[in-house]
C-alpha positions in Angstrom: 0.0 0.0 0.0 1.3 3.5 -0.9 0.7 6.5 1.5 1.2 10.0 0.0 3.1 12.5 2.2 4.6 15.9 1.7 7.7 15.9 -0.4 7.3 12.5 -1.8 5.7 9.2 -1.0 6.3 6.6 1.6 5.6 2.9 0.8 4.5 0.6 3.5 3.9 -3.1 3.1 1.7 -5.2 5.2 1.9 -9.0 5.7 5.5 -9.2 4.6 6.5 -11.0 7.8 7.8 -14.6 7.7 5.2 -17.1 6.5 3.9 -19.4 9.3 4.2 -23.1 8.9 1.3 -25.6 9.7 2.5 -26.3 13.2 2.8 -22.5 13.9 -0.7 -21.9 12.7 -2.0 -24.8 14.9 -0.2 -23.4 17.9 -1.6 -20.0 17.2 -5.1 -21.3 16.8 -4.7 -23.3 20.0 -3.5 -20.3 22.0 -6.5 -18.2 20.7 -9.2 -20.9 20.9 -8.0 -23.4 23.5 -11.5 -23.7 25.0 -12.8 -24.9 21.6 -10.1 -27.5 21.3 -10.9 -28.7 24.8 -14.6 -29.1 23.9 -13.8 -30.9 20.7 -11.1 -33.2 22.2 -13.5 -35.8 23.8 -15.5 -36.1 20.6 -12.4 -36.6 18.5 -11.2 -39.3 21.0 -14.5 -41.1 20.8 -14.6 -41.0 17.0 -11.0 -42.2 16.9 -11.8 -45.2 19.1 -15.2 -46.1 17.6 -14.7 -45.2 14.0 -11.1 -44.5 12.9 -9.4 -47.4 14.5 -12.0 -50.0 13.3 -11.8 -48.5 9.9 -8.0 -48.6 9.8 -8.1 -52.2 11.2 -10.6 -53.2 8.6 -8.6 -51.8 5.7 -5.5 -53.6 7.0 -7.4 -57.0 7.3 -8.8 -56.6 3.8 -5.3 -56.8 2.5 -4.6 -60.1 4.2 -6.0 -63.7 4.3 -7.2 -63.4 7.9 -10.0 -65.7 9.1 -11.0 -67.2 12.4 -8.3 -69.9 12.2 -5.3 -67.7 11.8 -6.2 -64.6 13.8 -4.5 -64.2 17.1 -6.6 -65.0 20.2 -6.2 -65.8 23.9 -7.3 -69.1 25.3 -7.0 -69.1 29.1 -3.4 -68.0 29.9 -2.2 -69.1 26.4 -2.0 -66.5 23.7 -1.9 -67.5 20.1 -0.3 -64.9 17.8 -1.5 -63.9 14.3 -0.5 -66.2 11.5 -2.3 -64.7 8.5 -0.4 -63.5 5.5 -0.3 -60.3 3.5 -2.1 -60.8 0.1 -2.4 -57.2 -1.1 -5.4 -56.5 -3.3 -6.2 -60.2 -4.0 -9.4 -60.0 -2.0 -10.6 -57.0 -4.0 -9.6 -58.6 -7.3 -11.5 -61.8 -6.5 -14.6 -59.9 -5.3 -14.9 -57.3 -8.1 -14.0 -59.9 -10.9 -16.8 -62.1 -9.8 -14.5 -64.8 -8.5 -16.6 -65.3 -5.4 -19.8 -65.6 -7.4 -21.6 -63.5 -4.8 -20.7 -59.8 -5.1 -22.4 -58.9 -8.4 -25.8 -60.7 -7.6 -25.9 -59.0 -4.2 -24.8 -55.7 -5.7 -27.6 -55.7 -8.3 -30.2 -56.7 -5.6 -28.8 -53.9 -3.3 -29.2 -51.3 -6.0 -32.8 -52.5 -6.8 -33.6 -52.6 -3.1 -32.2 -49.1 -2.6 -33.9 -47.5 -5.6 -37.3 -49.1 -5.0 -37.3 -48.3 -1.2 -36.2 -44.7 -1.6 -38.7 -44.1 -4.4 -41.5 -45.5 -2.2 -40.3 -43.6 0.8 -40.3 -40.3 -1.1 -43.5 -40.8 -3.0 -45.6 -42.0 -0.1 -44.0 -39.5 2.3 -44.7 -36.7 -0.1 -48.3 -37.8 -0.5 -48.9 -38.0 3.2 -47.1 -34.7 3.8 -49.3 -32.9 1.3 -52.4 -34.4 3.0 -51.3 -33.4 6.5 -50.3 -29.9 5.3 -53.9 -29.2 4.6 -56.3 -27.7 7.1 -58.6 -30.5 8.2 -60.2 -31.8 11.4 -58.0 -34.3 13.4 -54.8 -33.3 11.7 -52.7 -33.6 14.9 -54.1 -37.1 15.6 -53.3 -38.2 12.1 -49.7 -36.9 12.4 -49.2 -38.7 15.6 -50.5 -42.0 14.2 -48.4 -41.8 11.0 -45.2 -41.0 13.1 -45.7 -44.1 15.3 -43.8 -46.5 12.9 -40.8 -44.2 13.2 -41.1 -43.9 17.0 -41.3 -47.6 17.7 -37.8 -49.2 17.8 -36.9 -50.9 14.5 -36.3 -54.3 16.0 -39.8 -54.3 17.6 -41.3 -53.4 14.2 -39.4 -56.1 12.4 -40.4 -58.8 14.9 -44.0 -57.7 14.6 -43.8 -58.0 10.8 -42.3 -61.5 11.2 -45.4 -62.5 13.1 -47.5 -61.0 10.4 -45.6 -62.5 7.5 -44.9 -66.0 8.9 -45.4 -68.7 6.3 -47.4 -70.9 8.7 -49.8 -69.2 11.0 -48.9 -65.6 10.0 -51.7 -63.1 10.2 -51.4 -62.0 6.6 -51.5 -65.6 5.2 -54.4 -66.5 7.5 -56.3 -63.5 6.0 -55.4 -64.5 2.5 -56.4 -68.1 3.1 -59.7 -67.0 4.6 -60.3 -65.0 1.4 -59.4 -68.0 -0.7 -56.3 -66.3 -2.1 -52.7 -67.7 -2.6 -50.6 -67.6 0.5 -47.0 -66.7 -0.5 -44.0 -68.0 1.4 -42.9 -64.5 2.6 -40.0 -65.6 4.7 -38.6 -68.6 2.7 -39.1 -68.1 -1.1 -36.5 -65.7 -2.6 -38.9 -63.6 -4.6 -41.3 -63.1 -1.7 -38.4 -62.5 0.7 -37.4 -59.5 -1.4 -41.0 -58.3 -1.6 -41.4 -58.6 2.2 -38.1 -56.8 2.8 -39.2 -53.9 0.7 -42.6 -53.8 2.4 -41.1 -53.7 5.9 -38.5 -51.2 5.0 -41.1 -48.9 3.4 -43.1 -49.1 6.6 -40.1 -48.1 8.7 -38.8 -45.4 6.4 -41.9 -43.4 5.3 -42.4 -41.5 8.5 -39.0 -39.9 8.4 -39.5 -38.8 4.8 -43.0 -37.5 5.6 -41.9 -35.4 8.6 -39.0 -33.9 6.7 -41.1 -33.0 3.7 -43.9 -31.7 5.9 -41.5 -29.3 7.5 -40.3 -28.2 4.1 -43.9 -27.7 2.9 -44.7 -25.5 5.9 -41.7 -23.2 5.1 -43.1 -22.4 1.6 -44.9 -19.0 1.7 -48.6 -19.3 0.9 -48.3 -16.1 -1.2 -46.5 -18.2 -3.9 -49.4 -20.5 -4.3 -51.8 -17.5 -4.4 -49.7 -15.8 -7.0 -49.5 -18.9 -9.1 -53.3 -19.4 -8.9 -53.9 -15.8 -10.0 -51.6 -16.3 -13.0 -53.7 -19.3 -14.0 -51.4 -22.1 -13.1 -53.0 -25.6 -13.0 -52.7 -27.8 -9.8 -50.0 -29.8 -11.5 -48.0 -26.6 -12.4 -48.3 -25.3 -8.9 -47.1 -28.6 -7.5 -44.2 -28.7 -10.0 -43.0 -25.1 -10.0 -43.9 -24.1 -6.4 -44.0 -27.2 -4.2 -41.2 -29.2 -5.8 -39.1 -26.1 -6.3 -39.6 -25.0 -2.7 -38.7 -28.5 -1.5 -35.5 -28.8 -3.6 -33.0 -28.4 -0.7 -35.0 -30.6 1.7 -35.6 -33.2 -1.0 -31.9 -33.4 -1.9 -30.9 -33.9 1.7 -33.5 -36.5 2.6 -32.9 -38.5 -0.6 -29.2 -38.6 0.0 -29.7 -39.7 3.6 -32.3 -42.2 2.5 -30.0 -43.8 -0.1 -27.2 -44.1 2.5 -29.4 -45.6 5.2 -31.2 -47.9 2.8 -28.0 -49.1 1.2 -26.7 -50.0 4.6 -30.0 -51.1 6.1 -28.7 -54.0 8.1 -31.4 -54.3 10.8 -34.4 -55.0 8.6 -32.8 -57.7 6.4 -30.9 -59.4 9.3 -33.8 -59.5 11.8 -36.4 -60.5 9.1 -34.4 -63.4 7.7 -31.3 -63.9 9.9 -28.5 -66.2 8.9 -30.7 -69.2 8.2 -32.3 -68.0 4.9 -30.8 -68.3 1.5 -28.4 -65.8 0.0 -30.7 -64.2 -2.6 -32.3 -61.7 -0.2 -29.1 -60.6 1.4 -27.8 -57.1 0.5 -24.1 -56.2 0.5 -23.9 -55.2 4.1 -25.7 -58.3 5.5 -23.6 -60.5 3.2 -20.4 -58.9 4.6 -21.7 -59.6 8.1 -22.5 -63.2 7.1 -19.0 -63.7 5.8 -17.4 -62.4 9.0 -19.7 -63.8 11.6 -22.2 -66.2 10.1 -20.0 -69.1 8.8 -17.1 -71.3 9.9 -14.3 -70.3 9.4 -15.2 -66.7 9.6 -13.7 -64.8 6.7 -12.5 -61.6 8.3 -10.5 -60.5 5.3 -13.4 -61.0 2.8 -15.8 -59.3 5.1 -13.5 -56.3 5.6 -12.9 -56.0 1.9 -16.7 -55.9 1.3 -16.9 -53.2 4.0 -14.3 -51.1 2.3 -16.0 -51.5 -1.1 -19.3 -50.5 0.3 -17.8 -47.4 2.0 -16.0 -46.5 -1.2 -19.2 -46.8 -3.3 -21.2 -44.6 -0.9 -18.4 -41.9 -0.8 -18.3 -41.8 -4.6 -22.1 -41.7 -4.9 -22.4 -38.9 -2.3 -19.6 -36.9 -4.0 -21.2 -37.1 -7.5 -24.7 -36.5 -6.1 -23.6 -33.3 -4.3 -21.8 -32.1 -7.4 -24.9 -32.8 -9.5 -27.1 -30.9 -7.1 -24.6 -28.0 -7.0 -24.7 -27.7 -10.8 -28.5 -27.8 -10.9 -28.6 -25.1 -8.2 -26.2 -22.9 -10.2 -28.2 -23.4 -13.4 -31.4 -22.5 -11.6 
């Protein structure tokens, strides 16, 4: 910066001091905001113990041939050391090349499961949110009833559905038999297993989508609908250009969360079918669990490799999805 003075000019420069290194900046930040570091430290420690260490351990095991027969363990006072070997990316090569004959069928079913469930969650949740956003008698009661499936713990919901969908003596099959209709094998036939899984997960996931979209609907100014109606917009045009446009940010967030949760929906599949059913209805995350804990010997390396692949796919999807949304927002 140049400062004019009598008889000439004087040049002063700011910020010409020595550049600070990363450690100097960290120390300066700590000295200024030590209380914030102190508040964050317990959270960082918990995340490190519960997330970062298992993640690092899983990545390491995925590069070995570890299973329950060669992993170190303690029996009484005797300690058996690890005897597994480093195999590099062999596990990933075998999985992604189809050598295990399991990854690609489970991957296709996981994609179908995720797309169908999220589409049902969003469409049914949107329909219910639009109904509950209207002024009608008993609206509070209806809201409470429709939120109940979300308030009840998931494992209770799944066990209740097991009683309803039981092949022999299930409430649904008894009703179908009374009506002289076919009684599907909901919990044993592969096709009906997948259908039952989608039904249960839809029941579990719709309330969250409904509540989120209802909150978004209530944030849209009523003046926009009035102006659109005055301009002669049809109900479909008002829904498309006012409702969907006003819900863009909410919809993008809940759809992203819905995809991640549904892709990793372990509880519904596992509690509905367990380890005793066939492999056709297993999604990637339950199949990874089955490899690591549902067979003998337990394939820790294969299970860890599946976990890393699942995490990588979700990171890539979330990254591309957010970029696509950012481009759309910029275009709008």
